[in-house]
Structure formats: structure tokens, C-alpha cells
N, CA, C and O atoms as a DFTB+ gen file, in Angstrom:
744 C
 N C O
     1  1     -15.113      45.924     -55.704
     2  2     -14.552      45.788     -54.375
     3  2     -14.849      44.408     -53.800
     4  3     -13.966      43.767     -53.230
     5  1     -16.117      43.941     -53.953
     6  2     -16.485      42.626     -53.443
     7  2     -15.664      41.535     -54.109
     8  3     -15.239      40.583     -53.454
     9  1     -15.441      41.674     -55.416
    10  2     -14.660      40.667     -56.144
    11  2     -13.229      40.610     -55.624
    12  3     -12.647      39.529     -55.540
    13  1     -12.656      41.757     -55.275
    14  2     -11.290      41.808     -54.761
    15  2     -11.207      41.097     -53.409
    16  3     -10.281      40.322     -53.170
    17  1     -12.165      41.360     -52.535
    18  2     -12.173      40.730     -51.208
    19  2     -12.364      39.230     -51.333
    20  3     -11.665      38.452     -50.684
    21  1     -13.308      38.826     -52.166
    22  2     -13.558      37.398     -52.362
    23  2     -12.331      36.718     -52.954
    24  3     -11.967      35.624     -52.522
    25  1     -11.700      37.335     -53.919
    26  2     -10.490      36.770     -54.528
    27  2      -9.375      36.634     -53.498
    28  3      -8.659      35.633     -53.481
    29  1      -9.227      37.644     -52.638
    30  2      -8.187      37.607     -51.602
    31  2      -8.459      36.485     -50.606
    32  3      -7.535      35.785     -50.192
    33  1      -9.722      36.309     -50.219
    34  2     -10.068      35.240     -49.284
    35  2      -9.823      33.861     -49.882
    36  3      -9.324      32.964     -49.202
    37  1     -10.171      33.694     -51.139
    38  2      -9.942      32.424     -51.826
    39  2      -8.447      32.143     -51.922
    40  3      -8.012      31.014     -51.697
    41  1      -7.666      33.157     -52.252
    42  2      -6.216      32.988     -52.347
    43  2      -5.618      32.612     -50.991
    44  3      -4.751      31.742     -50.912
    45  1      -6.088      33.279     -49.910
    46  2      -5.584      32.968     -48.570
    47  2      -5.973      31.557     -48.153
    48  3      -5.191      30.864     -47.503
    49  1      -7.161      31.131     -48.516
    50  2      -7.607      29.786     -48.171
    51  2      -6.743      28.743     -48.857
    52  3      -6.486      27.679     -48.293
    53  1      -6.299      29.036     -50.051
    54  2      -5.426      28.109     -50.770
    55  2      -4.031      28.046     -50.179
    56  3      -3.360      27.020     -50.288
    57  1      -3.584      29.121     -49.557
    58  2      -2.248      29.177     -48.974
    59  2      -2.218      28.519     -47.604
    60  3      -1.260      27.826     -47.262
    61  1      -3.276      28.740     -46.813
    62  2      -3.306      28.226     -45.449
    63  2      -3.605      26.734     -45.466
    64  3      -4.574      26.307     -46.094
    65  1      -2.778      25.926     -44.778
    66  2      -3.042      24.491     -44.747
    67  2      -4.281      24.182     -43.914
    68  3      -4.552      24.845     -42.913
    69  1      -5.010      23.190     -44.333
    70  2      -6.206      22.799     -43.599
    71  2      -5.799      22.032     -42.344
    72  3      -4.818      21.290     -42.352
    73  1      -6.554      22.217     -41.278
    74  2      -6.296      21.497     -40.040
    75  2      -6.714      20.047     -40.242
    76  3      -7.821      19.771     -40.705
    77  1      -5.847      19.145     -39.901
    78  2      -6.116      17.718     -40.095
    79  2      -6.566      17.102     -38.784
    80  3      -5.826      16.331     -38.174
    81  1      -7.770      17.432     -38.345
    82  2      -8.254      16.856     -37.107
    83  2      -8.811      15.463     -37.369
    84  3      -9.025      15.075     -38.517
    85  1      -9.043      14.721     -36.300
    86  2      -9.572      13.368     -36.418
    87  2     -10.960      13.413     -37.043
    88  3     -11.826      14.183     -36.625
    89  1     -11.149      12.577     -38.046
    90  2     -12.425      12.521     -38.762
    91  2     -13.275      11.383     -38.204
    92  3     -13.161      10.240     -38.646
    93  1     -14.125      11.703     -37.234
    94  2     -15.035      10.700     -36.684
    95  2     -16.235      10.579     -37.605
    96  3     -16.841      11.576     -37.997
    97  1     -16.567       9.353     -37.941
    98  2     -17.703       9.109     -38.835
    99  2     -18.955       8.865     -38.005
   100  3     -18.894       8.277     -36.925
   101  1     -20.066       9.314     -38.511
   102  2     -21.348       9.148     -37.832
   103  2     -22.064       7.956     -38.453
   104  3     -23.056       8.100     -39.168
   105  1     -21.523       6.758     -38.154
   106  2     -22.056       5.505     -38.689
   107  2     -22.099       4.485     -37.549
   108  3     -21.527       4.710     -36.482
   109  1     -22.778       3.371     -37.785
   110  2     -22.848       2.309     -36.780
   111  2     -21.563       1.493     -36.806
   112  3     -20.743       1.620     -37.715
   113  1     -21.405       0.653     -35.789
   114  2     -20.231      -0.219     -35.736
   115  2     -20.239      -1.199     -36.913
   116  3     -19.186      -1.480     -37.486
   117  1     -21.409      -1.720     -37.277
   118  2     -21.493      -2.628     -38.436
   119  2     -21.109      -1.906     -39.726
   120  3     -20.429      -2.478     -40.578
   121  1     -21.537      -0.666     -39.870
   122  2     -21.145       0.116     -41.049
   123  2     -19.645       0.408     -41.035
   124  3     -19.008       0.458     -42.087
   125  1     -19.083       0.599     -39.836
   126  2     -17.637       0.824     -39.719
   127  2     -16.858      -0.421     -40.155
   128  3     -15.810      -0.306     -40.789
   129  1     -17.367      -1.604     -39.818
   130  2     -16.697      -2.841     -40.251
   131  2     -16.697      -2.941     -41.771
   132  3     -15.688      -3.303     -42.375
   133  1     -17.821      -2.621     -42.379
   134  2     -17.914      -2.649     -43.842
   135  2     -16.938      -1.648     -44.460
   136  3     -16.235      -1.969     -45.418
   137  1     -16.899      -0.437     -43.908
   138  2     -15.992       0.596     -44.424
   139  2     -14.535       0.195     -44.220
   140  3     -13.707       0.398     -45.108
   141  1     -14.218      -0.370     -43.063
   142  2     -12.836      -0.778     -42.779
   143  2     -12.381      -1.862     -43.758
   144  3     -11.244      -1.834     -44.229
   145  1     -13.247      -2.798     -44.059
   146  2     -12.901      -3.851     -45.037
   147  2     -12.673      -3.240     -46.415
   148  3     -11.708      -3.582     -47.098
   149  1     -13.559      -2.341     -46.820
   150  2     -13.461      -1.727     -48.147
   151  2     -12.217      -0.850     -48.275
   152  3     -11.628      -0.765     -49.353
   153  1     -11.809      -0.193     -47.174
   154  2     -10.693       0.750     -47.211
   155  2      -9.375       0.159     -46.721
   156  3      -8.344       0.832     -46.750
   157  1      -9.400      -1.099     -46.268
   158  2      -8.178      -1.723     -45.766
   159  2      -7.668      -1.067     -44.488
   160  3      -6.462      -0.887     -44.323
   161  1      -8.593      -0.704     -43.571
   162  2      -8.231      -0.016     -42.332
   163  2      -8.686      -0.820     -41.123
   164  3      -9.440      -1.786     -41.247
   165  1      -8.218      -0.409     -39.962
   166  2      -8.714      -0.900     -38.692
   167  2      -9.813       0.054     -38.220
   168  3     -10.085       1.065     -38.866
   169  1     -10.438      -0.274     -37.095
   170  2     -11.487       0.570     -36.526
   171  2     -10.998       1.108     -35.184
   172  3     -10.505       0.353     -34.347
   173  1     -11.138       2.414     -34.988
   174  2     -10.804       3.063     -33.725
   175  2     -12.100       3.587     -33.124
   176  3     -12.849       4.305     -33.786
   177  1     -12.371       3.224     -31.854
   178  2     -13.599       3.681     -31.202
   179  2     -13.245       4.426     -29.915
   180  3     -12.496       3.925     -29.076
   181  1     -13.795       5.624     -29.780
   182  2     -13.716       6.414     -28.556
   183  2     -15.039       6.232     -27.829
   184  3     -16.057       6.799     -28.227
   185  1     -15.022       5.422     -26.737
   186  2     -16.205       5.269     -25.897
   187  2     -16.170       6.394     -24.862
   188  3     -15.225       6.499     -24.080
   189  1     -17.199       7.224     -24.867
   190  2     -17.258       8.375     -23.973
   191  2     -18.634       8.424     -23.316
   192  3     -19.528       7.649     -23.655
   193  1     -18.784       9.356     -22.365
   194  2     -20.099       9.664     -21.803
   195  2     -20.246      11.182     -21.773
   196  3     -19.257      11.911     -21.858
   197  1     -21.459      11.642     -21.655
   198  2     -21.733      13.079     -21.642
   199  2     -21.151      13.761     -20.403
   200  3     -20.777      14.932     -20.466
   201  1     -21.072      13.053     -19.291
   202  2     -20.647      13.641     -18.024
   203  2     -19.142      13.519     -17.766
   204  3     -18.653      14.052     -16.770
   205  1     -18.414      12.850     -18.616
   206  2     -16.996      12.538     -18.392
   207  2     -16.089      13.727     -18.724
   208  3     -15.998      14.138     -19.880
   209  1     -15.418      14.275     -17.706
   210  2     -14.509      15.408     -17.902
   211  2     -13.341      15.100     -18.820
   212  3     -13.096      15.858     -19.759
   213  1     -12.595      13.994     -18.584
   214  2     -11.484      13.663     -19.482
   215  2     -11.946      13.422     -20.933
   216  3     -11.212      13.719     -21.875
   217  1     -13.153      12.889     -21.103
   218  2     -13.701      12.686     -22.452
   219  2     -13.850      14.028     -23.167
   220  3     -13.507      14.168     -24.341
   221  1     -14.371      15.014     -22.427
   222  2     -14.571      16.350     -22.998
   223  2     -13.231      17.002     -23.329
   224  3     -13.104      17.674     -24.353
   225  1     -12.228      16.808     -22.466
   226  2     -10.902      17.380     -22.731
   227  2     -10.268      16.736     -23.963
   228  3      -9.626      17.421     -24.760
   229  1     -10.444      15.425     -24.123
   230  2      -9.898      14.764     -25.318
   231  2     -10.584      15.289     -26.576
   232  3      -9.933      15.550     -27.587
   233  1     -11.912      15.442     -26.501
   234  2     -12.658      15.942     -27.658
   235  2     -12.221      17.355     -28.027
   236  3     -12.163      17.700     -29.207
   237  1     -11.913      18.173     -27.021
   238  2     -11.549      19.572     -27.276
   239  2     -10.060      19.768     -27.563
   240  3      -9.692      20.661     -28.326
   241  1      -9.201      18.942     -26.959
   242  2      -7.760      19.222     -27.012
   243  2      -6.883      18.167     -27.672
   244  3      -5.742      18.462     -28.029
   245  1      -7.379      16.958     -27.843
   246  2      -6.547      15.893     -28.414
   247  2      -6.964      15.578     -29.844
   248  3      -6.152      15.670     -30.765
   249  1      -8.232      15.207     -30.033
   250  2      -8.679      14.800     -31.369
   251  2      -8.591      15.897     -32.427
   252  3      -8.445      15.564     -33.603
   253  1      -8.669      17.181     -32.083
   254  2      -8.498      18.219     -33.105
   255  2      -7.035      18.442     -33.540
   256  3      -6.797      19.135     -34.529
   257  1      -6.072      17.879     -32.834
   258  2      -4.663      18.116     -33.170
   259  2      -4.283      17.473     -34.498
   260  3      -4.702      16.359     -34.813
   261  1      -3.493      18.191     -35.256
   262  2      -3.040      17.721     -36.565
   263  2      -2.290      16.400     -36.456
   264  3      -2.538      15.491     -37.248
   265  1      -1.375      16.274     -35.491
   266  2      -0.580      15.046     -35.378
   267  2      -1.473      13.834     -35.097
   268  3      -1.189      12.735     -35.574
   269  1      -2.534      14.022     -34.336
   270  2      -3.449      12.910     -34.027
   271  2      -4.274      12.567     -35.263
   272  3      -4.412      11.393     -35.607
   273  1      -4.821      13.577     -35.931
   274  2      -5.583      13.344     -37.159
   275  2      -4.726      12.717     -38.249
   276  3      -5.170      11.814     -38.957
   277  1      -3.487      13.205     -38.381
   278  2      -2.578      12.651     -39.395
   279  2      -2.259      11.188     -39.126
   280  3      -1.989      10.427     -40.056
   281  1      -2.288      10.793     -37.862
   282  2      -2.032       9.386     -37.519
   283  2      -3.296       8.539     -37.693
   284  3      -3.253       7.486     -38.329
   285  1      -4.422       8.995     -37.131
   286  2      -5.638       8.172     -37.130
   287  2      -6.316       8.079     -38.497
   288  3      -6.672       6.984     -38.931
   289  1      -6.498       9.204     -39.177
   290  2      -7.325       9.219     -40.388
   291  2      -6.887       8.244     -41.482
   292  3      -7.749       7.574     -42.049
   293  1      -5.602       8.127     -41.809
   294  2      -5.236       7.188     -42.881
   295  2      -5.250       5.715     -42.462
   296  3      -5.223       4.827     -43.314
   297  1      -5.292       5.456     -41.153
   298  2      -5.151       4.084     -40.662
   299  2      -6.423       3.467     -40.098
   300  3      -6.520       2.247     -39.967
   301  1      -7.404       4.313     -39.761
   302  2      -8.577       3.835     -39.044
   303  2      -9.872       4.442     -39.571
   304  3      -9.896       5.563     -40.079
   305  1     -10.942       3.672     -39.435
   306  2     -12.294       4.208     -39.514
   307  2     -12.591       4.592     -38.067
   308  3     -12.648       3.724     -37.195
   309  1     -12.779       5.870     -37.808
   310  2     -12.901       6.382     -36.437
   311  2     -14.360       6.625     -36.056
   312  3     -15.128       7.219     -36.812
   313  1     -14.723       6.146     -34.854
   314  2     -16.067       6.331     -34.318
   315  2     -15.999       6.913     -32.920
   316  3     -15.087       6.596     -32.156
   317  1     -16.961       7.765     -32.579
   318  2     -17.187       8.229     -31.203
   319  2     -18.531       7.656     -30.812
   320  3     -19.539       7.927     -31.465
   321  1     -18.554       6.859     -29.742
   322  2     -19.808       6.252     -29.316
   323  2     -20.073       6.574     -27.852
   324  3     -19.238       6.311     -26.987
   325  1     -21.238       7.144     -27.585
   326  2     -21.649       7.415     -26.219
   327  2     -21.994       6.070     -25.579
   328  3     -22.933       5.399     -26.005
   329  1     -21.233       5.681     -24.557
   330  2     -21.387       4.369     -23.933
   331  2     -22.675       4.241     -23.117
   332  3     -22.996       3.161     -22.621
   333  1     -23.402       5.334     -22.983
   334  2     -24.680       5.286     -22.283
   335  2     -25.853       5.567     -23.224
   336  3     -26.987       5.738     -22.777
   337  1     -25.575       5.612     -24.518
   338  2     -26.628       5.862     -25.511
   339  2     -26.424       4.898     -26.676
   340  3     -26.574       3.687     -26.512
   341  1     -26.083       5.430     -27.853
   342  2     -25.980       4.596     -29.055
   343  2     -24.883       3.536     -28.968
   344  3     -24.943       2.540     -29.689
   345  1     -23.898       3.722     -28.114
   346  2     -22.803       2.747     -27.981
   347  2     -22.934       1.829     -26.784
   348  3     -22.004       1.079     -26.487
   349  1     -24.073       1.865     -26.080
   350  2     -24.233       1.099     -24.840
   351  2     -24.089      -0.410     -25.043
   352  3     -23.410      -1.076     -24.261
   353  1     -24.709      -0.944     -26.063
   354  2     -24.656      -2.400     -26.277
   355  2     -23.228      -2.858     -26.579
   356  3     -22.763      -3.850     -26.018
   357  1     -22.534      -2.141     -27.460
   358  2     -21.158      -2.514     -27.786
   359  2     -20.249      -2.326     -26.572
   360  3     -19.386      -3.163     -26.310
   361  1     -20.437      -1.227     -25.827
   362  2     -19.622      -0.980     -24.630
   363  2     -19.779      -2.122     -23.628
   364  3     -18.806      -2.543     -23.004
   365  1     -21.000      -2.618     -23.478
   366  2     -21.238      -3.742     -22.562
   367  2     -20.572      -5.009     -23.087
   368  3     -19.960      -5.753     -22.320
   369  1     -20.686      -5.256     -24.384
   370  2     -20.106      -6.452     -24.993
   371  2     -18.588      -6.495     -24.818
   372  3     -18.021      -7.549     -24.528
   373  1     -17.933      -5.342     -24.995
   374  2     -16.457      -5.306     -24.902
   375  2     -15.978      -4.911     -23.506
   376  3     -14.790      -4.671     -23.289
   377  1     -16.929      -4.847     -22.555
   378  2     -16.630      -4.633     -21.137
   379  2     -15.901      -3.327     -20.839
   380  3     -14.870      -3.317     -20.167
   381  1     -16.453      -2.221     -21.350
   382  2     -15.918      -0.901     -21.024
   383  2     -16.237      -0.622     -19.559
   384  3     -17.386      -0.735     -19.131
   385  1     -15.195      -0.250     -18.785
   386  2     -15.385      -0.026     -17.348
   387  2     -14.992       1.383     -16.903
   388  3     -15.268       1.766     -15.766
   389  1     -14.359       2.153     -17.774
   390  2     -13.913       3.506     -17.428
   391  2     -14.016       4.379     -18.675
   392  3     -14.085       3.882     -19.799
   393  1     -14.023       5.689     -18.451
   394  2     -14.171       6.631     -19.572
   395  2     -13.089       7.696     -19.513
   396  3     -12.725       8.155     -18.430
   397  1     -12.576       8.091     -20.663
   398  2     -12.824       7.468     -21.962
   399  2     -12.095       6.130     -22.065
   400  3     -11.030       5.944     -21.477
   401  1     -12.678       5.213     -22.814
   402  2     -11.993       3.989     -23.202
   403  2     -11.830       4.051     -24.703
   404  3     -12.798       4.259     -25.435
   405  1     -10.602       3.870     -25.161
   406  2     -10.280       3.914     -26.583
   407  2      -9.935       2.494     -27.010
   408  3      -9.094       1.845     -26.388
   409  1     -10.580       2.006     -28.072
   410  2     -10.379       0.627     -28.521
   411  2     -10.056       0.568     -30.000
   412  3     -10.494       1.393     -30.802
   413  1      -9.267      -0.448     -30.324
   414  2      -8.932      -0.745     -31.705
   415  2      -9.493      -2.123     -32.031
   416  3      -9.313      -3.078     -31.277
   417  1     -10.182      -2.206     -33.179
   418  2     -10.764      -3.454     -33.666
   419  2     -10.238      -3.721     -35.065
   420  3      -9.870      -2.795     -35.788
   421  1     -10.204      -5.004     -35.446
   422  2      -9.901      -5.300     -36.841
   423  2     -11.180      -5.103     -37.660
   424  3     -12.232      -4.794     -37.102
   425  1     -11.092      -5.277     -38.961
   426  2     -12.228      -5.008     -39.844
   427  2     -13.378      -6.003     -39.655
   428  3     -14.488      -5.764     -40.130
   429  1     -13.115      -7.119     -38.960
   430  2     -14.178      -8.079     -38.662
   431  2     -14.855      -7.791     -37.329
   432  3     -15.801      -8.478     -36.945
   433  1     -14.362      -6.765     -36.619
   434  2     -14.957      -6.404     -35.342
   435  2     -14.323      -7.079     -34.142
   436  3     -14.859      -7.003     -33.036
   437  1     -13.192      -7.736     -34.341
   438  2     -12.482      -8.367     -33.223
   439  2     -11.635      -7.326     -32.506
   440  3     -10.885      -6.577     -33.132
   441  1     -11.765      -7.290     -31.184
   442  2     -11.010      -6.325     -30.385
   443  2      -9.531      -6.701     -30.387
   444  3      -9.157      -7.829     -30.066
   445  1      -8.697      -5.725     -30.759
   446  2      -7.252      -5.935     -30.761
   447  2      -6.613      -5.420     -29.483
   448  3      -5.643      -5.996     -28.989
   449  1      -7.163      -4.330     -28.945
   450  2      -6.604      -3.755     -27.727
   451  2      -7.366      -2.520     -27.313
   452  3      -8.184      -1.989     -28.065
   453  1      -7.079      -2.061     -26.080
   454  2      -7.751      -0.872     -25.578
   455  2      -6.925      -0.219     -24.489
   456  3      -6.005      -0.824     -23.939
   457  1      -7.265       1.024     -24.184
   458  2      -6.708       1.725     -23.034
   459  2      -7.738       2.731     -22.565
   460  3      -8.601       3.170     -23.325
   461  1      -7.628       3.085     -21.298
   462  2      -8.593       4.026     -20.719
   463  2      -7.854       5.256     -20.217
   464  3      -6.688       5.188     -19.830
   465  1      -8.552       6.367     -20.232
   466  2      -8.006       7.585     -19.661
   467  2      -7.461       8.545     -20.698
   468  3      -7.308       8.217     -21.875
   469  1      -7.179       9.728     -20.223
   470  2      -6.694      10.836     -21.056
   471  2      -5.242      10.616     -21.443
   472  3      -4.393      10.361     -20.588
   473  1      -4.966      10.715     -22.717
   474  2      -3.603      10.689     -23.240
   475  2      -3.521      11.745     -24.334
   476  3      -4.527      12.089     -24.954
   477  1      -2.328      12.249     -24.561
   478  2      -2.155      13.304     -25.543
   479  2      -0.885      13.051     -26.341
   480  3       0.022      12.349     -25.895
   481  1      -0.843      13.636     -27.524
   482  2       0.361      13.630     -28.344
   483  2       0.944      12.252     -28.595
   484  3       0.227      11.311     -28.934
   485  1       2.264      12.147     -28.421
   486  2       2.963      10.903     -28.713
   487  2       2.527       9.780     -27.780
   488  3       2.518       8.620     -28.192
   489  1       2.166      10.087     -26.537
   490  2       1.685       9.045     -25.624
   491  2       0.392       8.426     -26.151
   492  3       0.194       7.217     -26.039
   493  1      -0.485       9.244     -26.722
   494  2      -1.729       8.742     -27.301
   495  2      -1.406       7.831     -28.496
   496  3      -1.924       6.718     -28.594
   497  1      -0.560       8.308     -29.386
   498  2      -0.205       7.524     -30.578
   499  2       0.453       6.208     -30.177
   500  3       0.136       5.164     -30.747
   501  1       1.365       6.243     -29.205
   502  2       2.017       5.020     -28.735
   503  2       0.993       4.055     -28.156
   504  3       1.064       2.852     -28.410
   505  1       0.036       4.569     -27.378
   506  2      -0.993       3.704     -26.791
   507  2      -1.844       3.043     -27.868
   508  3      -2.197       1.870     -27.739
   509  1      -2.180       3.776     -28.928
   510  2      -2.953       3.181     -30.027
   511  2      -2.100       2.146     -30.760
   512  3      -2.599       1.081     -31.125
   513  1      -0.836       2.446     -30.975
   514  2       0.079       1.480     -31.605
   515  2       0.161       0.202     -30.779
   516  3       0.192      -0.900     -31.327
   517  1       0.198       0.358     -29.453
   518  2       0.245      -0.802     -28.566
   519  2      -0.999      -1.668     -28.748
   520  3      -0.928      -2.892     -28.643
   521  1      -2.123      -1.041     -29.018
   522  2      -3.373      -1.785     -29.222
   523  2      -3.350      -2.613     -30.496
   524  3      -3.883      -3.723     -30.527
   525  1      -2.747      -2.091     -31.530
   526  2      -2.833      -2.773     -32.830
   527  2      -1.628      -3.659     -33.145
   528  3      -1.677      -4.450     -34.088
   529  1      -0.561      -3.539     -32.380
   530  2       0.663      -4.276     -32.672
   531  2       0.938      -5.288     -31.558
   532  3       1.224      -4.885     -30.431
   533  1       0.859      -6.591     -31.844
   534  2       1.101      -7.597     -30.810
   535  2       2.492      -7.478     -30.157
   536  3       2.672      -7.862     -29.001
   537  1       3.447      -6.958     -30.888
   538  2       4.792      -6.771     -30.322
   539  2       4.823      -5.679     -29.270
   540  3       5.789      -5.574     -28.515
   541  1       3.764      -4.852     -29.209
   542  2       3.693      -3.773     -28.226
   543  2       2.623      -4.028     -27.157
   544  3       2.263      -3.122     -26.405
   545  1       2.119      -5.269     -27.094
   546  2       1.165      -5.588     -26.030
   547  2       1.890      -5.478     -24.690
   548  3       3.104      -5.671     -24.636
   549  1       1.173      -5.174     -23.613
   550  2       1.842      -5.036     -22.316
   551  2       2.686      -6.255     -21.930
   552  3       3.784      -6.111     -21.392
   553  1       2.170      -7.446     -22.206
   554  2       2.913      -8.656     -21.857
   555  2       4.205      -8.762     -22.673
   556  3       5.267      -9.060     -22.126
   557  1       4.112      -8.518     -23.965
   558  2       5.288      -8.645     -24.844
   559  2       6.308      -7.538     -24.560
   560  3       7.513      -7.789     -24.574
   561  1       5.831      -6.313     -24.302
   562  2       6.735      -5.203     -23.998
   563  2       7.477      -5.475     -22.689
   564  3       8.676      -5.213     -22.584
   565  1       6.760      -6.000     -21.694
   566  2       7.406      -6.321     -20.420
   567  2       8.502      -7.356     -20.635
   568  3       9.601      -7.217     -20.098
   569  1       8.214      -8.388     -21.413
   570  2       9.224      -9.415     -21.696
   571  2      10.421      -8.817     -22.430
   572  3      11.566      -9.133     -22.108
   573  1      10.165      -7.962     -23.408
   574  2      11.261      -7.345     -24.165
   575  2      12.097      -6.444     -23.258
   576  3      13.325      -6.446     -23.338
   577  1      11.428      -5.672     -22.392
   578  2      12.140      -4.764     -21.483
   579  2      12.979      -5.563     -20.483
   580  3      14.136      -5.229     -20.230
   581  1      12.393      -6.611     -19.922
   582  2      13.112      -7.438     -18.946
   583  2      14.275      -8.194     -19.586
   584  3      15.225      -8.569     -18.899
   585  1      14.203      -8.418     -20.907
   586  2      15.307      -9.066     -21.630
   587  2      16.416      -8.076     -21.970
   588  3      17.439      -8.457     -22.540
   589  1      16.213      -6.795     -21.619
   590  2      17.265      -5.799     -21.816
   591  2      17.081      -4.864     -22.995
   592  3      17.925      -3.997     -23.224
   593  1      15.999      -5.014     -23.751
   594  2      15.784      -4.117     -24.894
   595  2      15.397      -2.730     -24.395
   596  3      14.481      -2.593     -23.583
   597  1      16.088      -1.706     -24.875
   598  2      15.843      -0.344     -24.404
   599  2      15.645       0.640     -25.559
   600  3      16.062       1.795     -25.471
   601  1      15.019       0.190     -26.622
   602  2      14.719       1.113     -27.712
   603  2      13.691       2.125     -27.219
   604  3      12.915       1.813     -26.315
   605  1      13.663       3.335     -27.789
   606  2      12.671       4.321     -27.350
   607  2      11.235       3.791     -27.417
   608  3      10.427       4.077     -26.534
   609  1      10.921       3.027     -28.454
   610  2       9.567       2.479     -28.610
   611  2       9.216       1.552     -27.448
   612  3       8.117       1.634     -26.900
   613  1      10.144       0.672     -27.068
   614  2       9.888      -0.282     -25.992
   615  2       9.832       0.425     -24.639
   616  3       8.959       0.129     -23.823
   617  1      10.745       1.347     -24.397
   618  2      10.754       2.071     -23.121
   619  2       9.462       2.862     -22.943
   620  3       8.858       2.827     -21.871
   621  1       9.035       3.572     -23.983
   622  2       7.794       4.358     -23.901
   623  2       6.595       3.428     -23.682
   624  3       5.752       3.703     -22.828
   625  1       6.514       2.342     -24.435
   626  2       5.397       1.402     -24.304
   627  2       5.401       0.746     -22.921
   628  3       4.340       0.531     -22.335
   629  1       6.573       0.431     -22.405
   630  2       6.689      -0.180     -21.079
   631  2       6.204       0.799     -20.007
   632  3       5.455       0.413     -19.109
   633  1       6.624       2.054     -20.097
   634  2       6.202       3.069     -19.123
   635  2       4.687       3.270     -19.179
   636  3       4.032       3.355     -18.140
   637  1       4.140       3.344     -20.367
   638  2       2.686       3.523     -20.518
   639  2       1.944       2.331     -19.930
   640  3       0.923       2.505     -19.265
   641  1       2.445       1.117     -20.168
   642  2       1.753      -0.064     -19.648
   643  2       1.763      -0.087     -18.121
   644  3       0.790      -0.524     -17.508
   645  1       2.846       0.376     -17.502
   646  2       2.908       0.427     -16.031
   647  2       1.907       1.437     -15.494
   648  3       1.165       1.136     -14.559
   649  1       1.876       2.633     -16.074
   650  2       0.939       3.662     -15.624
   651  2      -0.498       3.190     -15.834
   652  3      -1.336       3.344     -14.946
   653  1      -0.790       2.616     -17.007
   654  2      -2.143       2.135     -17.270
   655  2      -2.554       1.055     -16.277
   656  3      -3.693       1.042     -15.808
   657  1      -1.643       0.160     -15.957
   658  2      -1.947      -0.912     -15.011
   659  2      -2.263      -0.326     -13.638
   660  3      -3.207      -0.768     -12.982
   661  1      -1.494       0.656     -13.199
   662  2      -1.734       1.273     -11.894
   663  2      -3.050       2.045     -11.887
   664  3      -3.787       2.007     -10.902
   665  1      -3.345       2.742     -12.973
   666  2      -4.626       3.454     -13.055
   667  2      -5.786       2.468     -13.040
   668  3      -6.786       2.694     -12.359
   669  1      -5.657       1.370     -13.792
   670  2      -6.711       0.365     -13.881
   671  2      -6.981      -0.235     -12.507
   672  3      -8.141      -0.407     -12.131
   673  1      -5.944      -0.553     -11.755
   674  2      -6.103      -1.094     -10.406
   675  2      -6.826      -0.077      -9.539
   676  3      -7.715      -0.446      -8.772
   677  1      -6.463       1.196      -9.643
   678  2      -7.115       2.244      -8.866
   679  2      -8.576       2.402      -9.210
   680  3      -9.405       2.585      -8.318
   681  1      -8.910       2.333     -10.490
   682  2     -10.306       2.470     -10.926
   683  2     -11.124       1.296     -10.416
   684  3     -12.219       1.487      -9.887
   685  1     -10.602       0.076     -10.571
   686  2     -11.363      -1.101     -10.172
   687  2     -11.484      -1.241      -8.657
   688  3     -12.459      -1.810      -8.167
   689  1     -10.497      -0.725      -7.905
   690  2     -10.563      -0.830      -6.453
   691  2     -11.358       0.322      -5.848
   692  3     -11.600       0.336      -4.642
   693  1     -11.765       1.287      -6.669
   694  2     -12.542       2.414      -6.185
   695  2     -11.698       3.494      -5.532
   696  3     -12.238       4.379      -4.868
   697  1     -10.405       3.439      -5.704
   698  2      -9.537       4.456      -5.102
   699  2      -9.806       5.804      -5.736
   700  3      -9.913       5.930      -6.956
   701  1      -9.913       6.796      -4.892
   702  2     -10.160       8.144      -5.377
   703  2      -8.867       8.887      -5.656
   704  3      -8.833       9.778      -6.505
   705  1      -7.801       8.528      -4.948
   706  2      -6.559       9.282      -5.044
   707  2      -5.541       8.554      -5.913
   708  3      -4.698       7.818      -5.401
   709  1      -5.617       8.756      -7.213
   710  2      -4.672       8.112      -8.114
   711  2      -3.290       8.745      -8.054
   712  3      -2.335       8.175      -8.581
   713  1      -3.159       9.909      -7.426
   714  2      -1.830      10.508      -7.257
   715  2      -0.955       9.570      -6.436
   716  3       0.204       9.337      -6.777
   717  1      -1.520       9.026      -5.341
   718  2      -0.759       8.103      -4.513
   719  2      -0.454       6.830      -5.291
   720  3       0.644       6.281      -5.200
   721  1      -1.434       6.372      -6.054
   722  2      -1.287       5.156      -6.839
   723  2      -0.159       5.294      -7.851
   724  3       0.593       4.347      -8.079
   725  1      -0.039       6.473      -8.461
   726  2       0.990       6.718      -9.462
   727  2       2.268       7.298      -8.873
   728  3       3.244       7.523      -9.588
   729  1       2.258       7.540      -7.562
   730  2       3.394       8.155      -6.867
   731  2       3.731       9.531      -7.446
   732  3       4.896       9.867      -7.658
   733  1       2.677      10.316      -7.698
   734  2       2.856      11.681      -8.201
   735  2       2.850      12.614      -7.003
   736  3       1.911      12.570      -6.208
   737  1       3.875      13.466      -6.844
   738  2       3.874      14.384      -5.706
   739  2       2.711      15.384      -5.813
   740  3       2.328      15.796      -6.907
   741  1       2.163      15.761      -4.653
   742  2       1.026      16.687      -4.639
   743  2       1.456      18.120      -4.757
   744  3       0.615      19.019      -4.760
């Protein structure tokens, strides 16, 4: 009887696809640079804090998603660094001012781009793409949009850059009500 149950469980495990969540490595930033060079990848860092609500929601609801893992895992060496503990020195060096802050670095440790705040699904993937692709930087996307380009990639990147800019202004000015800043009805 035990053999039958074990065989059935093994068979079911082979049929069910494994969840492809984001694989965060428990290594230092210097070790991540070495791994990124060896694997031909970039580095993705999630700067979080223990008290940050949006950080906890991303950890529970965004990073476990298959679409996010399928995007990040083959392209990045992924790290989660507590900006008030093991990641404090790096967070200070790269001037993290809000949580979560998500950053992309090249394999030499040069910052390519970053964004702050909760994002999910395709908006998250687009924001990471904007970090690693100079053609999707906020300045370049604005120029492309103002020149009349309306591809879905440019429109989405342009919209994200506007929202991020408004959120950033609100965070730095100490505004508590970002609904007004984003013109979101209450």
C-alpha cells in the first residue's frame, strides 16, 4: 500500500509543473558580481526593510509569480538586501531613498537603473526592462513619445515614467497623499 501511494505521489509530481518563482540568492553583492560575470547576466537587487508594507506585499504576491520568475531568473542574478542591515552600505552608496527600491546593475556593479514602489505583472517587467535598456530610459522614452512614436512598449514605458516621477516628487516632498499627486479618485 505504501509503495502504491509513494508511486502515485511521484507520478503526480512529475505531471505537475514546478512553480517558477524568483530565485533570490543568499550571497553578497561582490559574490553576485562574480556570478553575473560567470553566467553572462545582470544583477537585480530588491532593497527592502522589515517594516515596509509594499516590500512585504511584493515578497508575498509578486516575486512568487511564474511570469516574474520566468523573466528574472534567466536574465539576472537576483538579490534581496535589507537596506537597514546587510544591504545598508550598498543602499547608502546607490542612494536608496524609498522602499522597496529595485535596481539593475551590470556585472561590474555599475548601476544601470532603478525604480521604487510596488509594481506587479507586466508593469514590473516593463520597469525592469526600462532599467536595463537605454532606449527605455525615462529621458529617451519621453523623446520618443514626443516625436510621435506610439508602440505599446513606448506608451507603457512613458506612462510608468510619469507615474514614477510623480511618486518620487511626493516621496521627496514628504507628501502623505499620493492619491492627489497621481490624480486618483478617492
